[in-house]
N, CA and C of each residue as an Amber inpcrd file, in Angstrom:
protein
   453
  -3.0240000  34.9660000-157.3390000  -4.1890000  34.6320000-156.5430000
  -4.9250000  35.9400000-156.2480000  -6.2420000  35.9210000-156.4010000
  -6.9830000  37.1590000-156.1750000  -7.0010000  37.5160000-154.6900000
  -7.0850000  38.8040000-154.4120000  -7.0930000  39.2750000-153.0410000
  -8.4320000  38.9610000-152.3880000  -8.3710000  38.3620000-151.2170000
  -9.5690000  38.0860000-150.4390000  -9.7330000  39.1900000-149.4090000
 -10.9390000  39.4590000-149.0570000 -11.2180000  40.4030000-147.9820000
 -11.5660000  39.5810000-146.7570000 -10.5540000  39.3040000-145.9650000
 -10.7160000  38.4830000-144.7630000 -10.8690000  39.4460000-143.5890000
 -12.0640000  39.5640000-143.0290000 -12.2930000  40.5520000-141.9740000
 -11.6510000  40.1620000-140.6440000 -11.5690000  41.1500000-139.7820000
 -11.0680000  40.9360000-138.4220000 -11.8580000  39.7970000-137.7670000
 -11.1460000  38.8970000-137.1110000 -11.7770000  37.8070000-136.3770000
 -12.1040000  36.5770000-137.2060000 -12.0490000  36.6820000-138.5240000
 -12.3440000  35.5200000-139.3630000 -11.2320000  34.4830000-139.2060000
 -11.5820000  33.2380000-139.3880000 -10.6160000  32.1530000-139.3110000
 -10.2140000  31.7350000-140.7160000  -8.9650000  31.2890000-140.8270000
  -8.4220000  30.7990000-142.0910000  -7.8130000  29.4260000-141.8160000
  -8.2930000  28.4250000-142.5200000  -7.7290000  27.0870000-142.4330000
  -6.8260000  26.8940000-143.6370000  -5.5530000  26.5780000-143.3900000
  -4.5850000  26.2970000-144.4480000  -4.0980000  24.8760000-144.1900000
  -4.3260000  23.9660000-145.1690000  -3.9730000  22.5780000-144.8750000
  -3.6880000  21.7630000-146.1320000  -3.0540000  20.6440000-145.8790000
  -2.8960000  19.5950000-146.8790000  -3.2040000  18.2890000-146.1650000
  -2.7860000  17.1640000-146.6800000  -3.1110000  15.8830000-146.0770000
  -2.2800000  15.5010000-144.8750000  -1.3410000  16.3490000-144.4620000
  -0.4910000  16.0080000-143.3280000  -0.3220000  17.1390000-142.3150000
  -0.7080000  18.3590000-142.6780000  -0.5300000  19.4820000-141.7590000
  -1.6810000  20.4690000-141.9390000  -2.1120000  21.0310000-140.8330000
  -3.1720000  22.0400000-140.8770000  -2.8100000  23.1920000-139.9500000
  -3.0140000  24.3960000-140.4450000  -2.8620000  25.6070000-139.6460000
  -4.2340000  26.2610000-139.5630000  -4.7310000  26.4260000-138.3620000
  -5.9540000  27.1840000-138.1710000  -5.5170000  28.5480000-137.6590000
  -5.8030000  29.5660000-138.4460000  -5.3410000  30.9210000-138.1670000
  -6.5480000  31.8280000-137.9630000  -6.3590000  32.9210000-137.2250000
  -7.4150000  33.9340000-137.1570000  -6.7990000  35.2830000-137.5010000
  -7.6090000  36.1310000-138.1120000  -7.1240000  37.4320000-138.5280000
  -7.2670000  38.4260000-137.3860000  -6.1250000  38.8650000-136.8480000
  -6.1100000  39.8800000-135.7930000  -5.9660000  41.2710000-136.3980000
  -5.8490000  41.3270000-137.7160000  -5.7710000  42.6060000-138.4180000
  -7.1240000  42.9310000-139.0210000  -7.0940000  43.6130000-140.1390000
  -8.3540000  43.9050000-140.8190000  -8.2720000  43.3990000-142.2550000
  -9.3240000  43.6640000-143.0280000  -9.3840000  43.1400000-144.3890000
  -8.2950000  43.7230000-145.2890000  -7.8380000  44.9380000-144.9930000
  -6.8070000  45.5660000-145.8250000  -5.3950000  45.1160000-145.4480000
  -5.1830000  44.8570000-144.1770000  -3.8520000  44.4610000-143.7090000
  -4.0010000  43.2530000-142.7880000  -3.8430000  42.0740000-143.3830000
  -3.9950000  40.8340000-142.6130000  -2.9190000  40.7160000-141.5480000
  -3.3040000  40.1580000-140.4240000  -2.3710000  39.8250000-139.3530000
  -2.8090000  38.4610000-138.8270000  -2.4080000  37.4040000-139.5410000
  -2.8460000  36.0590000-139.2010000  -2.0650000  35.5170000-138.0150000
  -2.8040000  35.0680000-137.0210000  -2.2280000  34.4940000-135.8000000
  -2.6010000  33.0200000-135.7370000  -1.6780000  32.2210000-135.2460000
  -1.9100000  30.7790000-135.1540000  -2.8500000  30.4860000-133.9910000
  -3.9300000  29.8250000-134.3190000  -4.9040000  29.3650000-133.3210000
  -4.5910000  27.9230000-132.9400000  -4.2890000  27.1020000-133.9610000
  -4.0260000  25.6810000-133.7240000  -3.2150000  25.1170000-134.8800000
  -2.3400000  24.1670000-134.5680000  -1.5580000  23.4430000-135.5760000
  -1.8370000  21.9580000-135.3810000  -2.1360000  21.2850000-136.4760000
  -2.3230000  19.8300000-136.4450000  -1.3590000  19.2270000-137.4680000
  -0.6870000  18.1500000-137.0680000   0.2250000  17.4670000-137.9890000
   0.1170000  15.9730000-137.7930000   0.4070000  15.2580000-138.8580000
   0.5120000  13.8040000-138.7600000   1.7070000  13.3590000-139.5810000
   2.3670000  12.3350000-139.1050000   3.4600000  11.7370000-139.8570000
   2.8230000  10.7870000-140.8590000   3.0910000  10.9980000-142.1380000
   2.4710000  10.1670000-143.1740000   3.4700000   9.8630000-144.2830000
   4.3470000   8.8770000-144.0310000   5.3190000   8.5170000-145.0740000
   4.6250000   7.9650000-146.3150000   5.3830000   7.8470000-147.3960000
   4.8580000   7.2460000-148.6290000   4.3430000   5.8460000-148.3190000
   3.3790000   5.4060000-149.1120000   2.8160000   4.0680000-148.9320000
   3.9060000   3.0110000-148.9600000   4.8710000   3.1500000-149.8610000
   5.9290000   2.1420000-149.9810000   6.7590000   2.0300000-148.7030000
   6.8180000   3.1080000-147.9280000   7.5620000   3.0670000-146.6710000
   6.7270000   2.5120000-145.5210000   5.4120000   2.3890000-145.7510000
   4.5290000   1.9230000-144.6910000   4.1040000   0.4710000-144.8550000
   4.3900000  -0.1210000-146.0260000   3.9090000  -1.4720000-146.2980000
   5.0150000  -2.3360000-146.8840000   4.7160000  -3.5950000-146.9890000
   5.6040000  -4.5460000-147.6510000   5.7220000  -4.1910000-149.1270000
   6.8300000  -4.5700000-149.7520000   6.9760000  -4.2690000-151.1750000
   6.3290000  -5.3350000-152.0560000   5.7880000  -6.3600000-151.4840000
   5.1950000  -7.4240000-152.2820000   3.6870000  -7.2830000-152.3230000
   3.1430000  -7.4140000-153.5370000   1.6950000  -7.3840000-153.6720000
   1.1140000  -8.6400000-153.0660000  -0.0990000  -8.5250000-152.5640000
  -0.7990000  -9.6990000-152.0560000  -1.3030000 -10.5410000-153.2040000
  -1.7450000 -11.7380000-152.9060000  -2.3040000 -12.6260000-153.9310000
  -3.6700000 -13.0790000-153.4400000  -4.5930000 -13.1400000-154.3610000
  -5.9210000 -13.6600000-154.0540000  -6.1170000 -14.9210000-154.8840000
  -6.7660000 -15.9090000-154.3170000  -7.0120000 -17.1710000-155.0210000
  -8.4480000 -17.1760000-155.5110000  -8.6090000 -17.4170000-156.7770000
  -9.9250000 -17.5280000-157.3990000  -9.9520000 -18.8760000-158.1120000
 -10.5020000 -19.8780000-157.4450000 -10.4750000 -21.2230000-158.0290000
  -9.0450000 -21.7080000-158.0780000  -8.5750000 -22.0330000-159.2650000
  -7.2010000 -22.5150000-159.4070000  -6.2490000 -21.4200000-159.8680000
  -6.7730000 -20.2110000-160.0710000  -5.9420000 -19.1250000-160.5630000
  -5.6150000 -18.1470000-159.4410000  -4.4290000 -17.5920000-159.5300000
  -4.0290000 -16.5440000-158.6000000  -4.0720000 -15.2180000-159.3310000
  -4.4580000 -14.1790000-158.6230000  -4.3950000 -12.8490000-159.2290000
  -3.8630000 -11.8810000-158.1820000  -3.0690000 -10.9300000-158.6380000
  -2.5470000  -9.9700000-157.6650000  -3.6860000  -9.0680000-157.1780000
  -3.6390000  -8.7630000-155.8980000  -4.6350000  -7.8260000-155.3680000
  -4.0920000  -6.4150000-155.5180000  -5.0010000  -5.4650000-155.5280000
  -4.5650000  -4.0770000-155.6250000  -3.8430000  -3.6770000-154.3510000
  -2.8240000  -2.8590000-154.5140000  -2.1340000  -2.3420000-153.3430000
  -3.0200000  -1.3030000-152.6690000  -3.0450000  -1.3390000-151.3730000
  -3.7750000  -0.3370000-150.6060000  -2.8870000   0.8870000-150.5010000
  -3.4350000   2.0410000-150.8160000  -2.6580000   3.2720000-150.7100000
  -2.8430000   3.8410000-149.3070000  -1.9910000   3.3790000-148.4030000
  -2.0720000   3.7770000-146.9980000  -1.8620000   5.2830000-146.8530000
  -0.9930000   5.8320000-147.6560000  -0.7160000   7.2720000-147.6050000
  -2.0040000   8.0670000-147.8720000  -2.7240000   7.7100000-148.9440000
  -3.9850000   8.3910000-149.2540000  -5.0200000   8.1810000-148.1580000
  -5.0900000   6.9740000-147.6200000  -6.0430000   6.6890000-146.5370000
  -5.7440000   7.5660000-145.3240000  -4.4690000   7.7270000-144.9990000
  -4.0870000   8.5670000-143.8560000  -4.4130000  10.0320000-144.1160000
  -4.2220000  10.4900000-145.3560000  -4.5640000  11.8740000-145.7000000
  -6.0670000  12.1090000-145.5400000  -6.8720000  11.1450000-145.9830000
  -8.3180000  11.2740000-145.8450000  -8.7320000  11.2710000-144.3720000
  -8.1280000  10.4100000-143.5830000  -8.4290000  10.3630000-142.1470000
  -8.0500000  11.6930000-141.4940000  -6.9240000  12.2500000-141.8920000
  -6.4890000  13.5320000-141.3390000  -7.4980000  14.6310000-141.6830000
  -7.9790000  14.6430000-142.9260000  -8.9770000  15.6400000-143.3340000
 -10.2680000  15.4730000-142.5340000 -10.6640000  14.2320000-142.2630000
 -11.8530000  13.9980000-141.4220000 -11.6310000  14.5400000-140.0130000
 -10.4220000  14.3520000-139.4870000 -10.0960000  14.8920000-138.1550000
 -10.1760000  16.4170000-138.1450000  -9.7240000  17.0430000-139.2180000
  -9.8230000  18.5040000-139.3200000 -11.2950000  18.9190000-139.3160000
 -12.1170000  18.2150000-140.0880000 -13.5460000  18.5330000-140.1380000
 -14.1830000  18.3880000-138.7540000 -13.7970000  17.3660000-138.0060000
 -14.3140000  17.1830000-136.6400000 -13.8780000  18.3270000-135.7360000
 -12.6200000  18.7350000-135.8450000 -12.1180000  19.8450000-135.0440000
 -12.8840000  21.1190000-135.3570000 -13.1540000  21.3760000-136.6440000
 -13.9120000  22.5620000-137.0290000 -15.3220000  22.5190000-136.4500000
 -15.9350000  21.3380000-136.4380000 -17.2800000  21.1890000-135.8700000
 -17.2640000  21.5280000-134.3750000 -16.2130000  21.1210000-133.6720000
 -16.0860000  21.4620000-132.2470000 -15.9490000  22.9720000-132.0640000
 -15.1680000  23.6150000-132.9180000 -15.0010000  25.0690000-132.8350000
 -16.3300000  25.7840000-133.0750000 -17.1120000  25.3010000-134.0290000
 -18.4170000  25.9070000-134.3090000 -19.3620000  25.6810000-133.1240000
 -19.3560000  24.4720000-132.5750000 -20.2150000  24.1660000-131.4290000
 -19.8860000  25.0640000-130.2330000 -18.6230000  25.4400000-130.1040000
 -18.1880000  26.3290000-129.0200000 -18.2860000  27.8040000-129.4130000
 -18.8660000  28.0820000-130.5790000 -19.0280000  29.4560000-131.0960000
 -17.6920000  30.2000000-131.1540000 -16.6600000  29.5150000-131.6450000
 -15.3220000  30.1130000-131.7030000 -15.1090000  30.9430000-132.9580000
 -15.9050000  30.7100000-134.0180000 -15.7940000  31.5400000-135.2190000
 -17.1150000  31.5900000-135.9660000 -17.2610000  32.6680000-136.7320000
 -18.4540000  32.8600000-137.5660000 -18.1350000  32.7030000-139.0440000
 -16.9000000  33.0560000-139.4240000 -16.5020000  33.0110000-140.8350000
 -15.2260000  32.2030000-140.9750000 -15.1970000  31.3740000-142.0220000
 -14.0450000  30.5120000-142.2620000 -13.6530000  30.5810000-143.7290000
 -12.3760000  30.8050000-143.9600000 -11.7810000  30.7660000-145.2950000
 -10.9370000  29.5010000-145.3380000 -11.1240000  28.6750000-146.3620000
 -10.4190000  27.3970000-146.4530000  -9.4520000  27.4350000-147.6280000
  -8.1770000  27.1760000-147.3250000  -7.1270000  27.0950000-148.3360000
  -6.5100000  25.7100000-148.1770000  -6.7620000  24.8370000-149.1570000
  -6.3280000  23.4540000-148.9880000  -5.8620000  22.8680000-150.3090000
  -4.9630000  21.8930000-150.1890000  -4.5470000  21.1260000-151.3660000
  -5.8110000  20.5100000-151.9710000  -5.8950000  20.4140000-153.2980000
  -7.1280000  19.9650000-153.9560000  -7.7290000  18.6720000-153.4020000
  -6.9180000  17.6290000-153.1990000  -7.4630000  16.3600000-152.6730000
  -8.0130000  16.5460000-151.2640000  -7.3060000  17.3060000-150.4520000
  -7.7460000  17.5480000-149.0810000  -9.0310000  18.3680000-149.0770000
  -9.0990000  19.3650000-149.9440000 -10.2970000  20.1900000-150.0300000
 -11.5130000  19.3410000-150.3980000 -11.3340000  18.3960000-151.3070000
 -12.4480000  17.5270000-151.7050000 -12.9660000  16.7140000-150.5180000
 -12.0670000  16.1750000-149.7120000 -12.4790000  15.3950000-148.5390000
 -13.1390000  16.3120000-147.5110000 -12.5670000  17.4840000-147.3000000
 -13.1520000  18.4260000-146.3430000 -14.5820000  18.7900000-146.7330000
 -14.8100000  19.0650000-147.9960000 -16.1600000  19.4070000-148.4650000
 -17.1510000  18.2990000-148.1130000 -16.7120000  17.0690000-148.3120000
 -17.5760000  15.9180000-148.0620000 -17.8160000  15.7100000-146.5560000
 -16.8020000  15.9750000-145.7410000 -16.8560000  15.6500000-144.3210000
 -17.3360000  16.7870000-143.4140000 -17.3440000  18.0110000-143.9150000
 -17.7690000  19.1400000-143.0800000 -19.2350000  19.0190000-142.7080000
 -19.5230000  19.3150000-141.4510000 -20.9160000  19.3460000-141.0160000
 -21.6100000  20.5330000-141.6890000 -22.9300000  20.4910000-141.8000000
 -23.6470000  21.6300000-142.3840000 -23.3910000  22.9360000-141.6160000
 -23.1870000  22.8320000-140.3100000 -22.9210000  24.0270000-139.5020000
 -21.5820000  24.6600000-139.8790000 -20.5760000  23.8430000-140.1280000
 -19.2710000  24.3610000-140.5440000 -19.3670000  24.8870000-141.9770000
 -19.9490000  24.0920000-142.8680000 -20.0600000  24.4900000-144.2750000
 -20.7970000  25.8200000-144.4190000 -21.7460000  26.0680000-143.5480000
 -22.4950000  27.3180000-143.5900000 -21.6750000  28.5380000-143.2150000
 -20.5200000  28.3240000-142.6080000 -19.6460000  29.4300000-142.2100000
 -18.4930000  29.6430000-143.1890000 -18.3790000  28.7680000-144.1890000
 -17.3020000  28.8910000-145.1720000 -17.6240000  30.0320000-146.1300000
 -16.7330000  31.0210000-146.1500000 -16.9010000  32.1950000-146.9980000
 -16.2610000  31.9720000-148.3610000 -15.0920000  31.3160000-148.3720000
 -14.3740000  31.0840000-149.6230000 -13.5190000  29.8310000-149.4880000
 -13.3220000  29.1670000-150.6230000 -12.4410000  28.0050000-150.7000000
 -11.4120000  28.2580000-151.7940000 -10.1640000  27.9500000-151.4920000
  -9.0870000  28.0920000-152.4700000  -8.3440000  26.7690000-152.5310000
  -8.2510000  26.1890000-153.7070000  -7.5900000  24.8940000-153.8570000
  -6.1030000  25.0770000-154.1750000  -5.3780000  25.5040000-153.1570000
  -3.9180000  25.6890000-153.2480000  -3.2810000  25.0770000-152.0020000
  -2.0910000  24.5470000-152.1690000  -1.3500000  24.0030000-151.0300000
  -0.3540000  25.0550000-150.5580000  -0.7260000  25.8030000-149.5350000
   0.1290000  26.8640000-148.9970000   0.6570000  26.5460000-147.6030000
   0.3850000  25.3560000-147.0950000   0.6810000  25.0540000-145.6990000
   2.1840000  25.0980000-145.3750000   3.0340000  24.9170000-146.3660000
   4.4830000  24.9450000-146.1160000   5.0610000  26.3590000-146.2100000
   4.2310000  27.3160000-146.5950000   4.6750000  28.7070000-146.6810000
   4.7020000  29.3380000-145.2920000   5.6050000  30.2800000-145.0620000
   5.5580000  31.0230000-143.8030000   4.2900000  31.8900000-143.7610000
   3.8520000  32.2260000-142.5830000   2.5980000  32.9620000-142.4280000
   2.6190000  34.2910000-143.1700000   3.7450000  34.9970000-143.1730000
   3.7750000  36.2790000-143.8760000   3.5320000  36.0950000-145.3750000
   3.9730000  34.9570000-145.9450000   3.6920000  34.6540000-147.3490000
   2.2060000  34.3570000-147.5560000   1.6200000  33.6160000-146.6280000
   0.1920000  33.3060000-146.7140000  -0.6120000  34.6080000-146.6650000
  -0.2390000  35.5140000-145.7660000  -0.9110000  36.8200000-145.6860000
  -0.8060000  37.5590000-147.0220000   0.3900000  37.5700000-147.5750000
   0.6170000  38.2760000-148.8370000  -0.1870000  37.6460000-149.9710000
  -0.1660000  36.3180000-150.0440000  -0.8580000  35.6200000-151.1220000
  -2.3820000  35.7330000-151.0190000  -2.9090000  35.7450000-149.8030000
  -4.3570000  35.8090000-149.6290000  -4.8950000  37.2260000-149.6450000
  -4.1680000  38.1260000-148.9760000  -4.7050000  39.4640000-148.8190000
  -4.0400000  40.5120000-149.6540000  -3.0040000  40.1310000-150.3470000
  -2.3070000  41.1120000-151.1740000  -1.4740000  42.0780000-150.3600000
  -1.1720000  41.7070000-149.0980000  -0.3260000  42.5910000-148.2920000
   1.0050000  42.7820000-148.9860000   1.4050000  44.0080000-149.1340000
   2.7140000  44.2550000-149.7410000   3.7000000  44.5670000-148.6290000
   4.9050000  44.4670000-148.9380000   5.9320000  44.7610000-147.9390000
   6.3980000  43.4980000-147.2780000   5.6180000  42.9900000-146.3450000
   6.0000000  41.7670000-145.6420000   7.0560000  42.0560000-144.6050000
   7.5230000  40.9910000-143.9770000   8.5710000  41.1540000-142.9500000
   9.8430000  40.5230000-143.3900000
């Protein structure tokens, strides 16, 4: 992953469809020191664990046809991404950040792009379509800023 120059005070959003870390850089562009600003999580089991195992049936005249299964898991991931976009809009309205770096799983990033307000989108400096949310913060620092050494 190429090294980003994330300046002091910039925010970094690292998320997927079930967890989000909003971080701010307390270091400088050469030596990141990401601090947790906010953590958001949702419990989102697989669709099969959230629904009946039987497909529904729709009646069309005298014929029955199976209905498509609703992917509750995907719906919950999209709702979570919308919630993240709303939270970011609140942070912008409160003038909490000027620059935002977004690191998100590809599907989540697509929803975020669609749901971000123009005010939030205008503060996005870079987008990276990677799922790093399960990594420890020191790994995220290393992967984004090229910090060597680590803890």
